C-alpha positions as CSV (number, residue, x, y, z in Angstrom):
1,X,-28.4,89.4,63.8
2,X,-32.2,89.2,64.3
3,X,-33.7,90.4,67.6
4,X,-37.0,88.9,68.6
5,X,-38.2,91.5,71.1
6,X,-41.1,90.3,73.2
7,X,-43.5,92.6,75.1
8,X,-43.3,90.4,78.2
9,X,-40.5,92.6,79.5
10,X,-36.9,91.8,80.5
11,X,-33.8,92.6,78.6
12,X,-32.1,91.5,75.4
13,X,-29.7,88.5,75.7
14,X,-28.2,86.1,73.3
15,X,-30.4,83.3,74.6
16,X,-32.5,82.5,77.6
17,X,-31.0,79.6,79.5
18,X,-33.6,78.0,81.9
19,X,-31.6,77.4,85.0
20,X,-32.1,78.0,88.7
21,X,-31.6,81.8,88.0
22,X,-34.2,81.8,85.3
23,X,-36.8,80.1,87.4
24,X,-36.3,83.0,89.9
25,X,-34.7,86.4,88.8
26,X,-32.7,85.8,85.7
27,X,-29.2,87.2,85.7
28,X,-27.1,85.4,83.1
29,X,-26.8,84.5,79.4
30,X,-25.6,81.7,77.3
31,X,-24.1,82.6,73.9
32,X,-25.5,80.7,71.0
33,X,-25.5,81.4,67.3
34,X,-25.4,85.0,66.0
35,X,-29.0,84.6,64.9
36,X,-30.4,83.7,68.3
37,X,-30.5,87.1,69.9
38,X,-33.8,87.5,71.7
39,X,-35.8,89.2,74.5
40,X,-36.0,87.7,78.1
41,X,-39.4,86.7,79.3
42,X,-38.8,85.2,82.7
43,X,-40.6,82.0,83.7
44,X,-42.1,83.4,86.8
45,X,-45.8,82.3,86.6
46,X,-47.7,79.1,86.8
47,X,-47.1,76.0,84.7
48,X,-50.3,74.4,83.5
49,X,-50.4,70.9,82.1
50,X,-52.9,69.6,79.6
51,X,-54.2,66.0,79.6
52,X,-55.3,64.0,76.6
53,X,-54.4,66.7,74.0
54,X,-52.6,64.2,71.8
55,X,-55.0,62.2,69.5
56,X,-53.2,59.0,70.4
57,X,-53.5,59.6,74.2
58,X,-57.3,60.0,73.9
59,X,-57.6,57.0,71.5
60,X,-55.7,54.9,74.0
61,X,-58.5,55.2,76.5
62,X,-60.8,53.4,74.0
63,X,-64.4,53.0,75.2
64,X,-63.6,53.9,78.8
65,X,-64.2,57.6,77.9
66,X,-67.9,56.7,77.6
67,X,-68.0,55.1,81.0
68,X,-68.8,56.7,84.4
69,X,-68.2,59.2,85.7
70,X,-68.2,61.3,82.6
71,X,-69.8,59.1,80.0
72,X,-68.4,61.1,77.1
73,X,-65.0,62.3,75.7
74,X,-63.9,65.6,77.2
75,X,-65.5,68.6,75.6
76,X,-62.8,71.1,76.7
77,X,-59.2,71.1,77.8
78,X,-58.3,69.1,80.9
79,X,-55.8,71.1,82.9
80,X,-53.7,70.5,86.0
81,X,-51.0,72.5,87.7
82,X,-47.2,71.9,88.1
83,X,-46.6,74.2,91.1
84,X,-43.5,76.1,91.9
85,X,-41.9,73.2,94.0
86,X,-41.8,71.0,90.8
87,X,-39.8,73.4,88.7
88,X,-36.2,72.2,88.0
89,X,-33.5,73.3,85.6
90,X,-31.9,71.7,82.6
91,X,-29.3,69.2,83.9
92,X,-31.1,68.6,87.2
93,X,-31.6,65.4,89.1
94,X,-35.1,64.1,89.6
95,X,-35.5,61.7,92.6
96,X,-37.6,58.6,92.7
97,X,-40.1,58.5,95.7
98,X,-39.2,55.9,98.3
99,X,-40.3,52.4,97.2
100,X,-40.9,53.5,93.6
101,X,-38.7,51.9,90.8
102,X,-39.7,54.0,87.8
103,X,-40.9,57.5,86.7
104,X,-43.0,58.3,83.7
105,X,-41.4,60.9,81.4
106,X,-44.0,63.1,79.7
107,X,-42.4,65.1,76.8
108,X,-44.2,68.4,76.4
109,X,-43.9,71.6,74.3
110,X,-44.1,74.5,76.8
111,X,-45.9,77.6,75.5
112,X,-44.4,80.6,77.3
113,X,-47.0,83.4,77.6
114,X,-45.7,86.9,76.8
115,X,-48.6,89.1,77.9
116,X,-52.0,88.7,79.6
117,X,-54.3,86.6,77.6
118,X,-58.0,86.7,78.3
119,X,-60.7,85.3,75.9
120,X,-58.4,85.6,72.9
121,X,-59.2,84.5,69.4
122,X,-57.2,81.6,67.9
123,X,-56.3,83.7,64.9
124,X,-54.4,86.1,67.3
125,X,-53.0,83.6,69.7
126,X,-49.4,84.1,68.4
127,X,-49.5,87.7,69.6
128,X,-49.6,86.4,73.2
129,X,-46.8,83.8,72.9
130,X,-43.3,84.9,74.0
131,X,-41.7,81.6,72.9
132,X,-41.4,77.9,73.4
133,X,-39.4,75.6,75.7
134,X,-39.0,71.9,76.4
135,X,-40.7,70.5,79.5
136,X,-40.3,67.1,81.1
137,X,-43.7,66.5,82.8
138,X,-42.5,63.8,85.3
139,X,-44.9,61.8,87.2
140,X,-45.2,58.6,89.3
141,X,-47.0,56.1,87.0
142,X,-50.7,56.0,87.7
143,X,-53.8,55.1,85.8
144,X,-56.6,57.4,86.9
145,X,-57.6,60.5,84.9
146,X,-60.5,61.2,87.2
147,X,-58.8,62.3,90.4
148,X,-56.3,65.1,91.1
149,X,-52.9,63.3,90.8
150,X,-51.1,65.7,93.2
151,X,-49.0,63.0,94.8
152,X,-48.0,61.6,91.4
153,X,-47.3,64.8,89.5
154,X,-46.4,67.5,92.0
155,X,-43.4,66.2,93.8
156,X,-40.3,68.4,94.2
157,X,-38.4,68.8,90.9
158,X,-40.9,66.9,88.8
159,X,-41.0,69.6,86.1
160,X,-37.6,70.2,84.5
161,X,-37.7,73.0,82.0
162,X,-35.1,74.2,79.4
163,X,-32.5,74.4,78.2
164,X,-33.8,77.8,77.2
165,X,-36.8,79.6,75.8
166,X,-36.8,79.9,72.0
167,X,-38.5,83.0,70.6
168,X,-41.8,82.4,68.8
169,X,-40.4,83.7,65.6
170,X,-37.5,81.4,65.6
171,X,-39.3,78.2,66.6
172,X,-41.3,77.8,63.4
173,X,-44.8,76.3,63.2
174,X,-45.5,74.9,66.7
175,X,-47.9,72.4,65.2
176,X,-45.3,70.9,63.0
177,X,-42.4,69.9,65.4
178,X,-40.9,66.5,65.9
179,X,-40.5,65.3,69.5
180,X,-38.1,62.6,70.6
181,X,-37.4,61.1,74.0
182,X,-34.1,59.3,74.6
183,X,-33.1,57.4,77.7
184,X,-29.4,56.7,78.0
185,X,-29.0,57.7,74.4
186,X,-31.6,55.2,73.1
187,X,-34.7,56.5,71.4
188,X,-37.7,55.5,73.4
189,X,-40.5,57.7,72.0
190,X,-41.1,59.7,68.9
191,X,-44.1,61.8,68.1
192,X,-45.1,65.1,66.5
193,X,-47.1,68.2,67.5
194,X,-49.1,67.7,64.3
195,X,-50.9,65.0,66.4
196,X,-52.3,67.6,68.9
197,X,-56.0,67.3,69.3
198,X,-56.2,71.0,69.9
199,X,-53.4,72.8,68.0
200,X,-51.5,75.4,70.0
201,X,-53.6,78.4,68.9
202,X,-56.9,76.7,69.5
203,X,-55.6,75.4,72.9
204,X,-54.8,78.9,74.0
205,X,-58.2,80.2,72.8
206,X,-60.0,77.4,74.6
207,X,-58.1,77.9,77.9
208,X,-58.3,81.7,77.9
209,X,-62.1,81.4,77.3
210,X,-62.5,80.6,81.0
211,X,-59.3,81.8,82.7
212,X,-56.6,84.4,82.1
213,X,-53.0,83.4,81.4
214,X,-50.3,85.9,82.6
215,X,-46.9,86.8,81.2
216,X,-44.5,84.3,82.5
217,X,-47.0,81.4,82.7
218,X,-46.2,78.3,80.8
219,X,-49.0,76.1,79.2
220,X,-48.0,72.6,78.2
221,X,-49.4,71.6,74.8
222,X,-49.9,68.0,76.0
223,X,-48.0,64.7,76.5
224,X,-48.1,62.0,73.9
225,X,-49.3,58.5,74.5
226,X,-46.9,55.8,75.6
227,X,-44.7,57.9,77.9
228,X,-41.5,56.0,78.5
229,X,-40.3,54.9,82.0
230,X,-37.0,55.9,83.5
231,X,-35.1,54.3,86.4
232,X,-32.5,55.4,88.9
233,X,-29.3,56.2,87.1
234,X,-31.0,56.9,83.7
235,X,-30.2,60.1,81.7
236,X,-33.3,61.5,80.0
237,X,-33.2,63.7,76.9
238,X,-36.3,65.3,75.4
239,X,-35.7,67.0,72.1
240,X,-38.2,69.2,70.3
241,X,-37.4,70.3,66.8
242,X,-36.5,74.0,66.5
243,X,-36.8,74.5,70.3
244,X,-34.1,72.6,72.1
245,X,-33.0,69.5,73.9
246,X,-33.7,69.2,77.6
247,X,-31.6,66.8,79.7
248,X,-32.0,65.6,83.3
249,X,-31.2,62.5,85.3
250,X,-33.4,60.2,87.4
251,X,-31.8,59.3,90.8
252,X,-32.6,57.0,93.6
253,X,-34.9,58.1,96.4
254,X,-33.3,60.3,99.0
255,X,-31.6,58.0,101.5
256,X,-31.5,55.1,99.1
257,X,-28.6,54.1,96.8
258,X,-29.0,53.6,93.0
């Protein structure tokens, strides 16, 4: 049995299920294979999203990146925050807003930070990573990249995470992982972290060049182009090779029937 002990603190368990207890104090365990013993770094910090970090997502904007207001492609990472109210567990229900028929499902590799990272070198980035998880970066469909999309991306429960955190040593190369989104069992999107504009280590280096990341923070590597849409009653599965398969449902707006 291999123990991946992480300096982020916590206690050894057979896995780290991301459920309501994990998003607060963690007090349980889910038994997996004998080789999946690992150390518990709680997801207690901030979840940061990254826009346009897939090559295809940036290419899909075409010449518009050269138009006002910026008149050039982004020179650094474009970040946003998924605040605490958005966090939801594996198996949770995500509600449509009133009057909205669809939600955009953004598949993302979540990089779980293991210790404080400030101005780190890309060559040492792995030393600051506790592990990886699967994140569904849910949003109300919208077109603008130039205004804070708080009403679209920061609604309650719009960031399911899970089903667990896989230790860095067990996940393999984070820049060589297949990503699949299925809705009601039907494959709707397939991509690969090899298509990241900034690979994981470089993304961490570029972000920590201007802000510190703390143990328990989660940095999303990015969302591929062509995020599929889900409707009330749909079951969403996001699977990332070597990390896990996150599942959640989309349900009708509160007070409305499916």
